[in-house]
N, C-alpha and C positions, 0 to 999 in steps of 0.2 A: 413478429414482435421479438425484441431482444430476449426477454425472459422466456419466451416459448422456445427459442433456439437452444437455450442452455438448461432447459428443464432437466432436473436430476443432477445438476452439477454441484449443488451445495454439498459440502463435506458431510454434513449430518445425514443428508438423504442417501448418500452413497454408502454410509456406514450402517444405516438402519434398515430394518424391514419396513414395509409400508405401514404395518400396525404401529411400530415404534415411531415412525415419522408423524403419523396422525396424532399419537399421544403427545409428542413433543409440541406439535402445533397447538393442540388443545391446552397444554400446560402453559405455554408462553403467550398464546393468543396471536402468534405471528406465523404466517405460512413460511414454508421453506424457501419459496421464491422471494418473498419479501425479505427474509433474513439474508439470503444471498445478496440481494441488491443493497441492503443496508451495510453489510460487511464490505462489499465491493467499494461502495462510496466512501466508507470510513478509511479503508486501506489506501485508496487513491488520495485521500486528503493528507495522508502522511508524507506525500511528496513535497509538501509545502513547509519549509522550516519555520516560517512565521506561525503556522498553525501549531506545530510542535511546541514552539515557544509559548503560545497561548495555553496549551495543555499543561506545560511545566509551571507557568506562572499561576495557574488556577489550582495547582497541586494535584492534578489528576495523575501525574507521573510518579507521585509519592504514594499513591494508594496501591497496596499489594493486590487487591482484586483487579484493578485496572491493568497492572503490570502482568498479572496472570492472563487477562484477556488478550493483551498484546502477544503473549507467548502462544496462546491458542491460535491467533491469527497467522502464525508462521506457516500454516498449510497453504497460504497464498503463494508461497515460493514454488510450489509444485507446478510443473508446466500445465497441467490440466486446469489450474485456476489462474496462473499468471497470465495466460493468454487473454484474459478478459480485462487486464489492467491497461489503461491508456498512459499511465505515468510510471515507467519502470523505476524511477528513483524512489518510489514508494517502498519498494522491496528493500532497497539499500537502507532507508531510514527505519523500516520495520525491524531490520536486523540490528541497527545501531541502538534502537530503543531497548534492546535486551541488556545493554550495558548500563549499569547504574551511573557511571561517570558521565556518559553521554546525556542521560536523563537529567542529571544535576546541572550539567553545563548549559543545557538548553533553557534553563530558567534565567540565565544571564542574557539580557538583550543584546549585548555586544557579541557574545558567542553566537547567538541565533542569527544576527545580521552577517557575521563572518561566514557561517554555513550557507546562508542564502546567497551571498556574493560568490562563494566558491562554486556553488551549484550553477549560478548564472555563467561564470567564466568557463565551466566545464561544457555547458551547452553551446556557448559561443565558439569555443575552440573546436568542439566536435563538429559543429556546422561548417566552420571554416575549412576544416580538414576534409569533410565530405565534398565540399565544393571544389577544393583543390584536386582531389582524386578524380572527380567527374570531369574536370577540365583537362587533366592530364590524359585520361582515358579517351576523351573526345579528340585530343590532339594526336594521339597515337593511331586512331582509327582513320584519320584523314590521309 
């Protein structure tokens, strides 16, 4: 099971003694494994500019406690945690969300759609370049 393989990978678990981890679980009512899974899912959702626009539109990005939470989540940039992410663009947007001007811009539907289309074009260009390199390498090997 996925969570069994990563047991102990949660940032809080690594930084706490077992007694402290148990106390945190008791205080929050959430196990460290569940917290890891929830944070992982949330960070991966940040790869979607339309979701970020939703957060901005609903004023979450104006809330200082939410911005502090985004700052806390920066630990996902560390290789020990980043390896669990399926969508690496999430880390790019997690970094951009540290900038007040980006948070403000994402409330604008046109800006959000522009970011979404640029992300799509990046993926499209990246895939085209990968295929061209593979084709060139296959041609050299013949």
